[in-house]
OpenMM code with the backbone's topology and positions (N, CA, C; nanometers):
from openmm import Vec3, app, unit

residues = "UNK UNK UNK UNK UNK UNK UNK UNK UNK UNK UNK UNK UNK UNK UNK UNK UNK UNK UNK UNK UNK UNK UNK UNK UNK UNK UNK UNK UNK UNK UNK UNK UNK UNK UNK UNK UNK UNK UNK UNK UNK UNK UNK UNK UNK UNK UNK UNK UNK UNK UNK UNK UNK UNK UNK UNK UNK UNK UNK UNK UNK UNK UNK UNK UNK UNK UNK UNK UNK UNK UNK UNK UNK UNK UNK UNK UNK UNK UNK UNK UNK UNK UNK UNK UNK UNK UNK UNK UNK UNK UNK UNK UNK UNK UNK UNK UNK UNK UNK UNK UNK UNK UNK UNK UNK UNK UNK UNK UNK UNK UNK UNK UNK UNK UNK UNK UNK UNK UNK UNK UNK UNK UNK UNK UNK UNK UNK UNK UNK UNK UNK UNK UNK".split()
positions = [
    Vec3(-0.1727, -0.8357, 0.4057),
    Vec3(-0.0714, -0.7931, 0.3110),
    Vec3(0.0064, -0.6762, 0.3710),
    Vec3(0.1375, -0.6895, 0.3780),
    Vec3(0.2268, -0.5856, 0.4301),
    Vec3(0.2697, -0.5008, 0.3116),
    Vec3(0.2315, -0.3723, 0.3126),
    Vec3(0.2543, -0.2851, 0.1970),
    Vec3(0.3688, -0.1880, 0.2234),
    Vec3(0.4653, -0.1898, 0.1310),
    Vec3(0.5851, -0.1074, 0.1438),
    Vec3(0.5933, -0.0110, 0.0261),
    Vec3(0.6214, 0.1157, 0.0570),
    Vec3(0.6507, 0.2155, -0.0451),
    Vec3(0.8007, 0.2386, -0.0441),
    Vec3(0.8633, 0.2252, -0.1598),
    Vec3(1.0069, 0.2414, -0.1756),
    Vec3(1.0325, 0.3543, -0.2742),
    Vec3(1.1102, 0.4542, -0.2318),
    Vec3(1.1375, 0.5702, -0.3162),
    Vec3(1.2880, 0.5964, -0.3199),
    Vec3(1.3446, 0.5915, -0.4396),
    Vec3(1.4866, 0.6205, -0.4588),
    Vec3(1.5058, 0.6569, -0.6048),
    Vec3(1.5801, 0.7615, -0.6321),
    Vec3(1.5991, 0.8033, -0.7713),
    Vec3(1.6989, 0.7151, -0.8459),
    Vec3(1.7606, 0.6208, -0.7790),
    Vec3(1.8537, 0.5272, -0.8424),
    Vec3(1.7856, 0.3921, -0.8634),
    Vec3(1.7712, 0.3522, -0.9887),
    Vec3(1.7076, 0.2227, -1.0162),
    Vec3(1.7936, 0.1069, -0.9652),
    Vec3(1.9252, 0.1259, -0.9600),
    Vec3(2.0141, 0.0222, -0.9056),
    Vec3(1.9868, 0.0032, -0.7568),
    Vec3(1.9763, 0.1139, -0.6840),
    Vec3(1.9463, 0.1042, -0.5409),
    Vec3(1.8074, 0.0462, -0.5171),
    Vec3(1.7118, 0.0804, -0.6027),
    Vec3(1.5766, 0.0215, -0.5922),
    Vec3(1.5871, -0.1308, -0.5984),
    Vec3(1.6641, -0.1818, -0.6943),
    Vec3(1.6794, -0.3270, -0.7107),
    Vec3(1.7398, -0.3906, -0.5860),
    Vec3(1.8435, -0.3271, -0.5305),
    Vec3(1.9083, -0.3802, -0.4101),
    Vec3(1.8106, -0.3794, -0.2924),
    Vec3(1.7421, -0.2680, -0.2736),
    Vec3(1.6502, -0.2551, -0.1603),
    Vec3(1.5326, -0.3508, -0.1746),
    Vec3(1.4802, -0.3660, -0.2958),
    Vec3(1.3717, -0.4622, -0.3171),
    Vec3(1.4143, -0.6032, -0.2792),
    Vec3(1.5378, -0.6381, -0.3127),
    Vec3(1.5905, -0.7705, -0.2770),
    Vec3(1.5935, -0.7884, -0.1255),
    Vec3(1.6394, -0.6863, -0.0536),
    Vec3(1.6438, -0.6938, 0.0930),
    Vec3(1.5023, -0.7049, 0.1490),
    Vec3(1.4112, -0.6234, 0.0974),
    Vec3(1.2725, -0.6271, 0.1457),
    Vec3(1.2090, -0.7633, 0.1207),
    Vec3(1.2283, -0.8161, 0.0011),
    Vec3(1.1724, -0.9476, -0.0334),
    Vec3(1.2281, -1.0568, 0.0578),
    Vec3(1.3557, -1.0474, 0.0891),
    Vec3(1.4230, -1.1501, 0.1682),
    Vec3(1.3928, -1.1409, 0.3172),
    Vec3(1.3857, -1.0194, 0.3710),
    Vec3(1.3817, -1.0031, 0.5161),
    Vec3(1.2468, -0.9617, 0.5747),
    Vec3(1.1464, -0.9409, 0.4930),
    Vec3(1.0122, -0.9200, 0.5472),
    Vec3(0.9407, -1.0544, 0.5342),
    Vec3(0.9130, -1.1199, 0.6472),
    Vec3(0.8597, -1.2563, 0.6419),
    Vec3(0.7103, -1.2645, 0.6137),
    Vec3(0.6458, -1.1521, 0.5959),
    Vec3(0.5023, -1.1500, 0.5712),
    Vec3(0.4755, -1.1487, 0.4207),
    Vec3(0.3514, -1.1823, 0.3854),
    Vec3(0.3099, -1.1613, 0.2474),
    Vec3(0.3167, -1.0108, 0.2244),
    Vec3(0.3791, -0.9693, 0.1159),
    Vec3(0.4059, -0.8268, 0.0983),
    Vec3(0.3785, -0.7800, -0.0432),
    Vec3(0.3578, -0.6480, -0.0534),
    Vec3(0.3507, -0.5826, -0.1830),
    Vec3(0.4419, -0.4605, -0.1754),
    Vec3(0.5395, -0.4570, -0.2626),
    Vec3(0.6356, -0.3466, -0.2658),
    Vec3(0.6047, -0.2598, -0.3872),
    Vec3(0.5803, -0.1325, -0.3629),
    Vec3(0.5553, -0.0366, -0.4700),
    Vec3(0.6755, 0.0567, -0.4741),
    Vec3(0.7446, 0.0592, -0.5883),
    Vec3(0.8688, 0.1350, -0.6002),
    Vec3(0.8542, 0.2500, -0.6992),
    Vec3(0.9222, 0.3602, -0.6669),
    Vec3(0.9247, 0.4777, -0.7535),
    Vec3(1.0659, 0.5331, -0.7615),
    Vec3(1.1080, 0.5711, -0.8816),
    Vec3(1.2306, 0.6485, -0.8974),
    Vec3(1.1968, 0.7972, -0.9085),
    Vec3(1.0715, 0.8292, -0.9270),
    Vec3(1.0237, 0.9680, -0.9348),
    Vec3(0.9551, 1.0016, -0.8024),
    Vec3(1.0215, 1.0840, -0.7220),
    Vec3(0.9709, 1.1124, -0.5872),
    Vec3(0.8413, 1.1930, -0.5878),
    Vec3(0.8196, 1.2767, -0.6876),
    Vec3(0.6938, 1.3523, -0.6952),
    Vec3(0.5768, 1.2575, -0.7189),
    Vec3(0.5958, 1.1607, -0.8073),
    Vec3(0.4911, 1.0601, -0.8317),
    Vec3(0.4700, 0.9742, -0.7070),
    Vec3(0.5774, 0.9424, -0.6378),
    Vec3(0.5671, 0.8628, -0.5148),
    Vec3(0.4854, 0.9361, -0.4096),
    Vec3(0.5099, 1.0650, -0.3942),
    Vec3(0.4359, 1.1445, -0.2958),
    Vec3(0.2876, 1.1454, -0.3295),
    Vec3(0.2552, 1.1674, -0.4545),
    Vec3(0.1153, 1.1675, -0.4978),
    Vec3(0.0506, 1.0310, -0.4743),
    Vec3(0.1224, 0.9244, -0.5075),
    Vec3(0.0714, 0.7884, -0.4879),
    Vec3(0.0506, 0.7594, -0.3399),
    Vec3(0.1460, 0.8019, -0.2570),
    Vec3(0.1348, 0.7825, -0.1122),
    Vec3(0.0050, 0.8439, -0.0587),
    Vec3(-0.0259, 0.9635, -0.1048),
    Vec3(-0.1424, 1.0363, -0.0526),
    Vec3(-0.2758, 0.9682, -0.0837),
    Vec3(-0.2771, 0.8774, -0.1803),
    Vec3(-0.4025, 0.8099, -0.2132),
    Vec3(-0.3985, 0.6595, -0.1872),
    Vec3(-0.2976, 0.6135, -0.1143),
    Vec3(-0.2851, 0.4707, -0.0832),
    Vec3(-0.2348, 0.4509, 0.0593),
    Vec3(-0.2560, 0.3316, 0.1119),
    Vec3(-0.2116, 0.2979, 0.2474),
    Vec3(-0.0862, 0.2117, 0.2423),
    Vec3(0.0056, 0.2384, 0.3341),
    Vec3(0.1292, 0.1610, 0.3434),
    Vec3(0.1591, 0.1298, 0.4889),
    Vec3(0.2349, 0.0225, 0.5095),
    Vec3(0.2769, -0.0177, 0.6435),
    Vec3(0.4193, 0.0264, 0.6741),
    Vec3(0.4971, 0.0536, 0.5701),
    Vec3(0.6376, 0.0923, 0.5862),
    Vec3(0.6786, 0.1739, 0.4648),
    Vec3(0.7582, 0.2781, 0.4884),
    Vec3(0.8115, 0.3586, 0.3793),
    Vec3(0.9629, 0.3577, 0.3899),
    Vec3(1.0295, 0.3339, 0.2760),
    Vec3(1.1747, 0.3412, 0.2669),
    Vec3(1.2048, 0.4480, 0.1620),
    Vec3(1.2780, 0.5518, 0.2019),
    Vec3(1.3051, 0.6606, 0.1084),
    Vec3(1.4493, 0.7075, 0.1129),
    Vec3(1.4999, 0.7381, -0.0049),
    Vec3(1.6273, 0.8067, -0.0172),
    Vec3(1.6044, 0.9510, 0.0269),
    Vec3(1.7104, 1.0222, 0.0576),
    Vec3(1.6980, 1.1618, 0.0987),
    Vec3(1.7260, 1.2562, -0.0176),
    Vec3(1.8391, 1.2391, -0.0827),
    Vec3(1.8761, 1.3304, -0.1898),
    Vec3(1.8158, 1.2836, -0.3221),
    Vec3(1.7077, 1.3521, -0.3621),
    Vec3(1.6379, 1.3218, -0.4870),
    Vec3(1.5915, 1.4526, -0.5499),
    Vec3(1.5795, 1.4545, -0.6835),
    Vec3(1.5288, 1.5750, -0.7490),
    Vec3(1.3793, 1.5927, -0.7216),
    Vec3(1.3296, 1.7105, -0.7457),
    Vec3(1.1896, 1.7495, -0.7266),
    Vec3(1.1493, 1.7443, -0.5795),
    Vec3(1.1074, 1.6297, -0.5322),
    Vec3(1.0670, 1.6132, -0.3922),
    Vec3(1.1791, 1.5365, -0.3229),
    Vec3(1.2492, 1.6037, -0.2297),
    Vec3(1.3562, 1.5316, -0.1604),
    Vec3(1.2984, 1.4493, -0.0461),
    Vec3(1.3817, 1.3666, 0.0125),
    Vec3(1.3366, 1.2783, 0.1195),
    Vec3(1.2844, 1.3522, 0.2408),
    Vec3(1.3401, 1.4698, 0.2702),
    Vec3(1.2920, 1.5482, 0.3839),
    Vec3(1.1459, 1.5892, 0.3632),
    Vec3(1.1151, 1.6358, 0.2430),
    Vec3(0.9770, 1.6758, 0.2121),
    Vec3(0.8838, 1.5548, 0.2162),
    Vec3(0.9314, 1.4430, 0.1650),
    Vec3(0.8506, 1.3209, 0.1660),
    Vec3(0.8244, 1.2735, 0.3093),
    Vec3(0.9265, 1.2759, 0.3935),
    Vec3(0.9102, 1.2363, 0.5342),
    Vec3(0.8103, 1.3280, 0.6030),
    Vec3(0.8222, 1.4574, 0.5781),
    Vec3(0.7295, 1.5535, 0.6368),
    Vec3(0.5860, 1.5248, 0.5942),
    Vec3(0.5659, 1.4964, 0.4678),
    Vec3(0.4325, 1.4621, 0.4166),
    Vec3(0.3789, 1.3363, 0.4841),
    Vec3(0.4633, 1.2347, 0.4969),
    Vec3(0.4223, 1.1076, 0.5576),
    Vec3(0.3851, 1.1284, 0.7040),
    Vec3(0.4687, 1.1994, 0.7761),
    Vec3(0.4439, 1.2202, 0.9193),
    Vec3(0.3237, 1.3126, 0.9433),
    Vec3(0.2902, 1.3959, 0.8457),
    Vec3(0.1731, 1.4829, 0.8578),
    Vec3(0.0432, 1.4095, 0.8263),
    Vec3(0.0538, 1.2990, 0.7524),
    Vec3(-0.0654, 1.2288, 0.7050),
    Vec3(-0.0813, 1.0867, 0.7573),
    Vec3(0.0162, 1.0349, 0.8272),
    Vec3(0.0062, 0.8961, 0.8720),
    Vec3(0.1029, 0.8667, 0.9838),
    Vec3(0.1044, 0.7421, 1.0241),
    Vec3(0.1914, 0.7020, 1.1340),
    Vec3(0.2843, 0.5891, 1.0930),
    Vec3(0.2981, 0.5675, 0.9639),
    Vec3(0.3823, 0.4582, 0.9175),
    Vec3(0.5285, 0.4834, 0.9529),
    Vec3(0.6002, 0.3772, 0.9870),
    Vec3(0.7431, 0.3942, 1.0110),
    Vec3(0.8152, 0.4277, 0.8801),
    Vec3(0.9160, 0.5129, 0.8913),
    Vec3(0.9942, 0.5562, 0.7759),
    Vec3(1.1403, 0.5201, 0.7981),
    Vec3(1.1983, 0.4539, 0.6970),
    Vec3(1.3414, 0.4275, 0.6953),
    Vec3(1.4017, 0.5217, 0.5915),
    Vec3(1.4906, 0.6098, 0.6366),
    Vec3(1.5589, 0.7026, 0.5466),
    Vec3(1.6964, 0.6467, 0.5130),
    Vec3(1.7330, 0.6563, 0.3853),
    Vec3(1.8646, 0.6093, 0.3422),
    Vec3(1.9374, 0.7213, 0.2689),
    Vec3(2.0695, 0.7185, 0.2769),
    Vec3(2.1489, 0.8188, 0.2061),
    Vec3(2.2856, 0.7623, 0.1740),
    Vec3(2.3378, 0.8067, 0.0609),
    Vec3(2.4708, 0.7658, 0.0198),
    Vec3(2.5553, 0.8837, -0.0218),
    Vec3(2.5263, 0.9994, 0.0319),
    Vec3(2.5986, 1.1212, -0.0047),
    Vec3(2.7484, 1.1043, 0.0169),
    Vec3(2.8259, 1.1552, -0.0787),
    Vec3(2.9711, 1.1502, -0.0660),
    Vec3(3.0326, 1.2893, -0.0638),
    Vec3(2.9509, 1.3920, -0.0757),
    Vec3(3.0026, 1.5282, -0.0758),
    Vec3(3.0508, 1.5651, 0.0639),
    Vec3(3.1699, 1.6215, 0.0725),
    Vec3(3.2278, 1.6541, 0.2034),
    Vec3(3.1424, 1.7513, 0.2829),
    Vec3(3.0851, 1.8502, 0.2144),
    Vec3(3.0051, 1.9497, 0.2856),
    Vec3(2.8635, 1.9002, 0.3139),
    Vec3(2.8330, 1.7797, 0.2716),
    Vec3(2.6991, 1.7250, 0.2888),
    Vec3(2.7106, 1.5769, 0.3242),
    Vec3(2.7868, 1.5473, 0.4272),
    Vec3(2.8198, 1.4095, 0.4635),
    Vec3(2.6966, 1.3271, 0.4960),
    Vec3(2.7060, 1.1986, 0.4663),
    Vec3(2.5959, 1.1061, 0.4918),
    Vec3(2.5486, 1.1128, 0.6362),
    Vec3(2.6427, 1.1149, 0.7299),
    Vec3(2.6046, 1.1198, 0.8714),
    Vec3(2.5192, 1.2415, 0.9020),
    Vec3(2.5538, 1.3550, 0.8424),
    Vec3(2.4773, 1.4780, 0.8642),
    Vec3(2.3377, 1.4665, 0.8042),
    Vec3(2.3300, 1.4129, 0.6841),
    Vec3(2.2007, 1.3970, 0.6175),
    Vec3(2.1124, 1.3004, 0.6957),
    Vec3(2.1684, 1.1897, 0.7393),
    Vec3(2.0892, 1.0924, 0.8143),
    Vec3(2.0479, 1.1466, 0.9506),
    Vec3(2.1338, 1.2234, 1.0136),
    Vec3(2.0986, 1.2888, 1.1398),
    Vec3(1.9807, 1.3837, 1.1169),
    Vec3(1.9882, 1.4628, 1.0100),
    Vec3(1.8800, 1.5562, 0.9772),
    Vec3(1.7509, 1.4810, 0.9443),
    Vec3(1.7628, 1.3687, 0.8741),
    Vec3(1.6436, 1.2886, 0.8417),
    Vec3(1.5773, 1.2364, 0.9685),
    Vec3(1.6598, 1.1938, 1.0629),
    Vec3(1.6068, 1.1466, 1.1907),
    Vec3(1.5355, 1.2597, 1.2637),
    Vec3(1.5954, 1.3777, 1.2645),
    Vec3(1.5334, 1.4940, 1.3295),
    Vec3(1.4071, 1.5374, 1.2564),
    Vec3(1.4008, 1.5112, 1.1268),
    Vec3(1.2851, 1.5479, 1.0442),
    Vec3(1.1681, 1.4515, 1.0650),
    Vec3(1.1955, 1.3355, 1.1249),
    Vec3(1.0863, 1.2426, 1.1518),
    Vec3(1.1087, 1.0998, 1.1081),
    Vec3(1.2204, 1.0720, 1.0413),
    Vec3(1.2490, 0.9335, 1.0030),
    Vec3(1.2658, 0.8501, 1.1295),
    Vec3(1.2054, 0.7341, 1.1299),
    Vec3(1.2135, 0.6464, 1.2468),
    Vec3(1.3458, 0.5704, 1.2519),
    Vec3(1.4018, 0.5443, 1.1340),
    Vec3(1.5269, 0.4702, 1.1233),
    Vec3(1.6089, 0.5323, 1.0102),
    Vec3(1.7399, 0.5241, 1.0199),
    Vec3(1.8278, 0.5744, 0.9138),
    Vec3(1.9321, 0.4687, 0.8806),
    Vec3(1.9669, 0.4614, 0.7502),
    Vec3(2.0637, 0.3628, 0.7027),
    Vec3(2.1519, 0.4288, 0.5967),
    Vec3(2.2819, 0.4091, 0.6089),
    Vec3(2.3758, 0.4580, 0.5085),
    Vec3(2.3809, 0.3599, 0.3921),
    Vec3(2.3874, 0.4129, 0.2700),
    Vec3(2.3991, 0.3255, 0.1532),
    Vec3(2.5328, 0.2528, 0.1509),
    Vec3(2.6308, 0.3030, 0.2249),
    Vec3(2.7627, 0.2378, 0.2305),
    Vec3(2.7515, 0.0972, 0.2881),
    Vec3(2.6561, 0.0766, 0.3768),
    Vec3(2.6355, -0.0549, 0.4398),
    Vec3(2.4898, -0.0973, 0.4240),
    Vec3(2.4318, -0.0600, 0.3112),
    Vec3(2.2882, -0.0745, 0.2886),
    Vec3(2.2354, -0.2153, 0.3108),
    Vec3(2.2908, -0.3134, 0.2423),
    Vec3(2.2322, -0.4471, 0.2482),
    Vec3(2.2320, -0.5023, 0.3903),
    Vec3(2.3472, -0.5035, 0.4542),
    Vec3(2.3571, -0.5625, 0.5878),
    Vec3(2.2764, -0.4854, 0.6917),
    Vec3(2.2881, -0.3528, 0.6888),
    Vec3(2.2178, -0.2728, 0.7895),
    Vec3(2.0663, -0.2752, 0.7696),
    Vec3(2.0216, -0.2689, 0.6446),
    Vec3(1.8774, -0.2745, 0.6182),
    Vec3(1.8221, -0.4124, 0.6523),
    Vec3(1.8960, -0.5164, 0.6207),
    Vec3(1.8532, -0.6526, 0.6544),
    Vec3(1.8362, -0.6685, 0.8053),
    Vec3(1.9338, -0.6222, 0.8806),
    Vec3(1.9272, -0.6304, 1.0262),
    Vec3(1.8106, -0.5484, 1.0811),
    Vec3(1.7926, -0.4290, 1.0284),
    Vec3(1.6842, -0.3417, 1.0726),
    Vec3(1.5481, -0.4034, 1.0435),
    Vec3(1.5294, -0.4578, 0.9235),
    Vec3(1.4014, -0.5201, 0.8890),
    Vec3(1.3722, -0.6412, 0.9765),
    Vec3(1.4751, -0.7188, 1.0063),
    Vec3(1.4574, -0.8338, 1.0949),
    Vec3(1.4058, -0.7871, 1.2310),
    Vec3(1.4655, -0.6798, 1.2842),
    Vec3(1.4220, -0.6264, 1.4137),
    Vec3(1.2812, -0.5683, 1.4074),
    Vec3(1.2515, -0.4927, 1.3037),
    Vec3(1.1180, -0.4329, 1.2896),
    Vec3(1.0120, -0.5415, 1.2794),
    Vec3(1.0376, -0.6414, 1.1964),
    Vec3(0.9395, -0.7485, 1.1784),
    Vec3(0.9249, -0.8331, 1.3043),
    Vec3(1.0327, -0.8515, 1.3777),
    Vec3(1.0268, -0.9268, 1.5026),
    Vec3(0.9423, -0.8516, 1.6067),
    Vec3(0.9565, -0.7197, 1.6110),
    Vec3(0.8799, -0.6386, 1.7045),
    Vec3(0.7323, -0.6326, 1.6667),
    Vec3(0.7029, -0.6443, 1.5390),
    Vec3(0.5644, -0.6351, 1.4892),
    Vec3(0.5219, -0.7712, 1.4375),
    Vec3(0.5089, -0.8669, 1.5247),
    Vec3(0.4817, -1.0050, 1.4854),
    Vec3(0.3424, -1.0279, 1.4280),
    Vec3(0.2583, -0.9276, 1.4272),
    Vec3(0.1232, -0.9437, 1.3732),
    Vec3(0.1317, -0.9418, 1.2212),
    Vec3(0.0870, -1.0487, 1.1588),
    Vec3(0.0874, -1.0567, 1.0134),
    Vec3(-0.0395, -0.9905, 0.9618),
    Vec3(-0.0231, -0.9001, 0.8661),
    Vec3(-0.1367, -0.8297, 0.8090),
    Vec3(-0.2042, -0.9201, 0.7065),
    Vec3(-0.3351, -0.9161, 0.7020),
    Vec3(-0.4108, -0.9892, 0.6018),
    Vec3(-0.4958, -0.8928, 0.5226),
    Vec3(-0.5306, -0.9281, 0.4038),
    Vec3(-0.6135, -0.8528, 0.3071),
    Vec3(-0.5536, -0.8731, 0.1727),
] * unit.nanometer
topology = app.Topology()
chain = topology.addChain("A")
for resn in residues:
    res = topology.addResidue(resn, chain)
    for name in ("N", "CA", "C"):
        topology.addAtom(name, app.Element.getBySymbol(name[0]), res)
C-alpha cells in the first residue's frame, strides 16, 4: 500500500490534488488528507507515509514548518505546492524557499494538475517497486 499524506488549507485544492494522486499513482494507495495543518503534523508523527504533498501558506503550521518536521523525522519525498499571488511573496520565491527548506519537488498551483501529473508519473516510474501491506 502506497501511503500519501496531503495537506492543504483549501478543500477545493485537496479535491483537485486527490484526483491527480488517484489517477497518476499506479499503485494501490491510501490518501490521507487534512485541511488543518496542525492536525496533519500530529498525524504524520504517529503514522508512516511514502509521499507527502503540502501547501506552503497555511494557518497555524505552515508548509515550511511541516517540511522541517518531515525531514527531521523521516526520509519521505515531499512535494511542496503554492499558489501565492501577492507581489511581495511571489510563488516562485515561496517555492524556491520550500526547495531550500527540504522539499524534494515544487509545483505551482497555477499549473497544478498538469505539473503534478507529470511529476507523479516520473516519481512512480523511478520507484517501480509496488508496496504491499
